[in-house]
C-alpha positions as CSV (number, residue, x, y, z in Angstrom):
1,X,57.8,65.4,157.6
2,X,61.0,68.2,158.0
3,X,64.1,66.1,158.1
4,X,65.8,66.2,160.9
5,X,68.9,68.1,161.8
6,X,72.6,66.7,162.6
7,X,74.5,68.1,165.3
8,X,78.3,68.4,164.6
9,X,79.7,65.8,166.7
10,X,82.3,68.3,168.1
11,X,84.7,67.5,171.1
12,X,83.0,67.5,174.4
13,X,85.0,69.6,176.6
14,X,86.5,72.8,176.1
15,X,87.5,75.7,177.6
16,X,85.9,78.2,175.1
17,X,82.8,78.2,176.9
18,X,79.2,80.4,175.9
19,X,80.7,83.4,177.7
20,X,83.9,83.2,176.4
21,X,82.7,82.7,172.9
22,X,80.4,86.0,173.2
23,X,83.5,87.9,174.2
24,X,85.0,86.8,171.2
25,X,81.8,88.4,169.3
26,X,81.5,91.2,171.2
27,X,85.3,92.4,170.7
28,X,85.2,91.6,166.9
29,X,82.2,93.6,166.9
30,X,83.9,96.9,168.5
31,X,87.4,96.0,166.2
32,X,85.2,96.2,163.1
33,X,82.4,99.0,163.7
34,X,84.9,101.6,162.6
35,X,85.4,100.1,159.5
36,X,82.1,99.3,158.7
37,X,80.9,103.0,159.9
38,X,82.8,104.7,156.8
39,X,79.9,103.4,154.4
40,X,82.3,102.7,151.8
41,X,82.4,99.5,150.0
42,X,86.4,99.5,150.3
43,X,86.0,99.9,154.4
44,X,83.6,96.6,154.1
45,X,85.6,94.8,152.2
46,X,88.7,95.4,154.5
47,X,86.2,94.5,157.8
48,X,85.8,91.2,155.9
49,X,89.3,90.7,155.5
50,X,90.2,91.5,159.0
51,X,87.6,89.3,160.3
52,X,89.0,86.1,158.7
53,X,92.8,86.8,159.4
54,X,91.2,87.2,163.1
55,X,89.6,84.0,162.9
56,X,92.5,82.1,161.4
57,X,94.8,83.4,164.3
58,X,92.2,82.6,166.8
59,X,91.8,78.7,165.0
60,X,95.4,78.5,165.3
61,X,95.5,79.8,168.8
62,X,92.9,77.8,170.1
63,X,94.7,74.4,168.4
64,X,97.8,75.1,170.5
65,X,96.0,75.7,173.6
66,X,93.6,72.5,172.8
67,X,95.1,70.5,170.5
68,X,93.0,68.0,168.9
69,X,93.1,64.5,169.6
70,X,93.7,63.7,165.9
71,X,95.6,66.2,163.3
72,X,93.0,68.2,161.7
73,X,92.4,66.2,158.1
74,X,91.7,69.4,155.8
75,X,94.1,70.1,153.0
76,X,94.7,71.8,149.8
77,X,92.6,70.1,147.1
78,X,90.1,67.9,149.3
79,X,87.1,68.8,148.5
80,X,84.6,66.3,150.0
81,X,82.9,68.9,152.2
82,X,82.5,71.5,149.1
83,X,78.9,70.3,148.2
84,X,77.8,71.8,151.2
85,X,75.8,74.8,152.0
86,X,77.9,78.0,152.8
87,X,76.4,80.8,154.6
88,X,78.5,84.3,154.5
89,X,77.9,88.1,155.4
90,X,77.6,90.7,153.1
91,X,81.2,92.0,153.3
92,X,82.4,88.5,153.0
93,X,80.5,88.1,149.4
94,X,81.6,91.7,148.4
95,X,85.1,91.0,149.2
96,X,85.1,87.6,147.1
97,X,83.3,89.3,143.8
98,X,85.9,92.0,144.5
99,X,89.0,89.7,144.7
100,X,87.8,87.7,141.3
101,X,87.1,91.1,139.3
102,X,90.8,91.8,140.5
103,X,92.7,88.4,139.8
104,X,90.6,86.9,136.5
105,X,90.9,88.0,133.1
106,X,87.4,89.2,131.3
107,X,87.2,85.4,130.0
108,X,88.2,83.7,133.3
109,X,85.4,85.8,134.9
110,X,82.8,85.6,132.3
111,X,83.3,81.6,132.5
112,X,82.9,81.7,136.1
113,X,79.7,83.6,136.1
114,X,78.2,80.8,134.0
115,X,79.1,78.3,136.7
116,X,78.0,80.6,139.5
117,X,74.8,80.7,137.3
118,X,74.5,77.4,136.9
119,X,75.0,76.1,140.4
120,X,73.0,78.7,141.7
121,X,70.1,77.7,139.4
122,X,69.9,74.1,141.1
123,X,70.9,74.5,144.7
124,X,69.4,78.3,145.9
125,X,66.6,77.6,148.6
126,X,67.9,74.0,149.3
127,X,68.2,72.8,152.9
128,X,71.8,72.0,154.2
129,X,71.0,68.7,154.0
130,X,69.4,68.6,150.5
131,X,72.1,70.4,149.3
132,X,74.4,68.2,150.6
133,X,72.7,65.3,149.2
134,X,72.7,67.1,145.6
135,X,76.3,67.2,145.8
136,X,76.7,70.0,143.6
137,X,80.2,71.1,143.6
138,X,81.2,74.4,144.8
139,X,81.9,76.8,141.7
140,X,84.5,78.4,143.1
141,X,86.9,75.0,143.0
142,X,89.6,74.9,140.7
143,X,90.4,72.1,138.0
144,X,92.6,70.3,140.8
145,X,89.7,70.5,143.4
146,X,91.3,73.2,145.3
147,X,89.7,76.8,146.3
148,X,90.3,79.0,144.1
149,X,90.0,82.0,146.5
150,X,91.5,80.2,149.6
151,X,93.1,83.8,150.8
152,X,89.5,85.2,150.7
153,X,87.4,82.6,151.2
154,X,84.1,82.4,153.9
155,X,85.1,82.4,157.5
156,X,82.8,79.3,157.6
157,X,85.1,77.4,155.4
158,X,88.0,78.9,157.3
159,X,86.4,77.7,160.2
160,X,86.0,73.9,158.9
161,X,88.3,71.7,161.0
162,X,87.2,67.8,160.3
163,X,89.4,65.4,162.2
164,X,88.8,62.5,159.7
165,X,88.9,62.4,155.9
166,X,87.5,59.2,155.3
167,X,84.2,60.2,157.8
168,X,83.8,62.9,155.7
169,X,83.5,61.2,152.3
170,X,81.4,58.4,154.1
171,X,79.0,61.3,155.3
172,X,78.7,63.2,152.2
173,X,78.1,59.9,150.3
174,X,75.1,59.3,152.2
175,X,74.4,62.5,154.5
176,X,71.1,61.7,155.8
177,X,72.1,58.2,157.2
178,X,75.7,59.0,158.2
179,X,76.8,61.5,160.9
180,X,79.3,64.4,159.9
181,X,83.2,63.7,160.6
182,X,84.1,64.8,164.0
183,X,85.3,68.2,164.4
184,X,88.0,70.3,166.2
185,X,85.7,72.3,168.5
186,X,87.5,74.7,169.7
187,X,88.6,76.0,165.9
188,X,84.9,75.5,165.0
189,X,83.7,77.7,167.6
190,X,86.0,80.9,167.5
191,X,85.4,81.2,163.5
192,X,81.7,81.5,164.2
193,X,82.2,83.6,166.8
194,X,84.2,86.2,165.0
195,X,81.6,85.6,162.2
196,X,78.8,86.7,164.9
197,X,80.7,89.5,165.6
198,X,81.1,90.6,162.2
199,X,77.3,90.5,161.7
200,X,76.9,92.4,165.1
201,X,78.7,95.5,163.4
202,X,77.3,95.6,160.6
203,X,73.5,95.2,162.2
204,X,74.7,98.4,164.5
205,X,75.1,100.2,161.5
206,X,71.4,99.3,160.2
207,X,73.1,97.3,157.4
208,X,71.5,93.8,156.5
209,X,73.2,91.5,158.3
210,X,71.1,88.3,157.6
211,X,73.4,85.4,156.3
212,X,73.2,84.5,153.3
213,X,73.6,81.3,150.7
214,X,77.1,82.0,149.3
215,X,76.3,80.8,145.6
216,X,73.2,82.9,145.5
217,X,75.0,86.0,146.9
218,X,78.0,85.7,144.5
219,X,75.8,85.3,141.8
220,X,74.3,88.9,142.7
221,X,77.6,90.4,143.5
222,X,78.8,89.6,140.1
223,X,75.7,90.6,138.3
224,X,75.1,93.6,140.0
225,X,78.7,95.9,140.0
226,X,76.8,98.4,142.7
227,X,75.5,95.6,145.1
228,X,77.9,97.3,147.4
229,X,76.7,100.7,147.2
230,X,73.3,99.2,147.7
231,X,74.1,97.3,150.5
232,X,75.7,100.3,152.2
233,X,72.3,102.4,151.0
234,X,70.4,100.1,153.3
235,X,68.5,98.5,150.2
236,X,67.6,95.0,150.3
237,X,70.0,93.9,147.1
238,X,70.7,90.5,148.9
239,X,67.0,89.8,149.8
240,X,66.7,86.9,147.6
241,X,70.0,85.3,148.4
242,X,68.6,85.2,152.3
243,X,69.2,81.8,153.9
244,X,65.1,80.5,154.2
245,X,66.6,77.6,156.4
246,X,68.5,79.9,158.7
247,X,65.4,82.3,158.8
248,X,63.0,79.6,159.5
249,X,65.4,78.5,162.4
250,X,65.5,82.2,164.1
251,X,61.3,82.1,163.6
252,X,60.8,78.6,165.8
253,X,63.7,79.9,168.3
254,X,61.4,83.4,168.9
């Protein structure tokens, strides 16, 4: 039997209607398309950086326009949700890989690659529920449990906006039985709208815009220094990291 899905318990009302969110996505598509049209890895990395910055700015604006009922509980060092499956687009993972190569020593990078490979070996292909139940920590956490790539983190991670840290702990202790913690809906939605715009811009350039599982995609990007060139050449370099659960959801919707 297929495990049932749990919808995020988002706030009920928001001015960020589907039409508004579609407008945000379309605006980001138009803004990011020129960078991706240059067909260089540096430009793709820059597009991912611009998208993350825009997501952060829109989240701040959303929180000011529609303040959450409680303060957003996410804090540095709180890694409760960092056992989740995280979906990224190719420009994001290329940016993370470039950041790691620029900021880590050879020994540090080799150790990180080992952790990424180990995590990928036990998490690739798992559903969201299975991944949460496996409780495999993100290999990008540092020794304190903080995100070591916070400045270049995925847009999905930036959009996570829990209003209850204790509820997060209860959920991830028993993800099949305990609801997800309440989220600040506007922050979550605008970040995902920006991510959709980045994917839309990539797709318009004929590039692979399928959501990728972060750890699987990062393993490929770190092991293959020419991954960006191959992606820009429209070769299926990240095919093994495409999220099967997302693809199955799209097939059912179609």
